[in-house]
C-alpha positions in Angstrom: 100.9 61.1 69.5 102.1 61.3 73.1 99.0 63.5 74.1 96.6 60.9 72.6 98.4 58.1 74.7 98.3 60.2 77.8 94.5 60.8 77.3 94.0 57.1 76.7 95.8 56.2 79.8 93.8 58.7 81.8 90.6 57.3 80.4 91.6 53.7 81.1 92.7 54.6 84.7 89.3 56.3 85.2 87.5 53.2 83.9 89.5 51.0 86.4 88.6 53.4 89.3 85.0 53.4 88.1 84.9 49.6 88.5 86.9 49.6 91.7 85.3 48.5 95.0 84.2 51.5 97.1 84.0 51.4 100.8 80.3 52.2 101.6 81.1 53.9 104.9 83.7 56.5 103.5 83.4 56.4 99.7 87.0 55.7 99.3 88.3 53.2 96.7 89.3 50.0 98.5 92.9 49.5 97.5 96.3 49.2 99.1 96.7 52.2 101.5 92.9 53.1 101.8 92.7 52.1 105.5 95.6 54.5 106.3 93.9 57.3 104.4 90.6 56.4 106.1 92.2 56.7 109.5 94.2 59.9 109.1 92.2 61.9 106.6 88.7 61.2 108.3 89.9 62.3 111.6 89.3 66.1 110.9 86.9 66.2 107.9 84.5 64.1 105.8 86.1 61.5 103.5 83.9 63.1 100.7 86.3 66.1 100.8 89.0 63.7 99.8 87.0 61.8 97.2 85.9 65.2 95.6 89.6 66.4 95.1 92.0 65.5 92.4 95.8 66.1 92.4 99.1 64.6 91.5 101.6 63.6 94.1 102.9 67.1 94.5 99.4 68.6 94.8 98.4 66.1 97.5 101.6 66.8 99.4 101.0 70.6 99.2 97.5 69.9 100.6 98.9 67.9 103.5 101.5 70.5 104.3 98.9 73.2 104.2 96.7 71.2 106.7 99.7 70.7 108.8 100.7 74.4 108.8 97.3 75.9 109.2 94.8 73.3 110.5 96.8 71.5 113.2 97.2 68.3 111.1 99.7 66.0 112.9 103.0 65.2 111.4 103.2 61.7 109.7 106.1 59.3 109.9 107.7 58.9 106.5 106.0 55.4 105.8 102.6 56.8 106.7 103.1 59.8 104.4 104.3 57.7 101.5 101.4 55.4 101.9 98.9 58.2 101.9 100.5 60.0 99.0 100.8 56.6 96.9 97.1 56.0 97.5 95.8 59.4 96.7 98.1 60.0 93.7 97.0 56.6 92.3 93.2 56.8 92.9 92.4 60.5 93.1 94.7 61.8 90.3 93.7 64.5 87.9 91.2 63.2 85.3 89.6 65.1 82.4 86.4 63.1 82.8 86.0 64.1 86.5 86.1 67.8 86.5 83.9 70.4 84.7 85.6 73.3 82.8 86.2 76.3 84.8 83.4 79.0 84.7 84.3 81.7 82.0 85.2 85.0 83.7 82.4 86.7 81.8 79.8 84.4 83.5 81.2 85.1 87.0 79.2 87.6 89.3 80.6 91.1 89.5 83.0 91.8 92.3 81.8 94.1 95.0 
């Protein structure tokens, strides 16, 4: 029963995001925190890289930490980081309708 409710909530949240206003310049969903994400995440890469990803709060935080450790992303103050994580976890969270299934190993090209 819980899995059915969880799936229903994911579908409903996807439907809400599908109808949400999208900024035509960035492709980001216009909602609380989007301008902070636009300012900080678009400084180094396309916003399409953000909108193509999905993750829970921990996944987004791990991506931020990786970029800070390896890609020279600046450190955020606590309020900015919270705003970014809140926005991303709310609007770009995992969704079964947004990702294709992984390619089965048997269909992958041979390793060299």
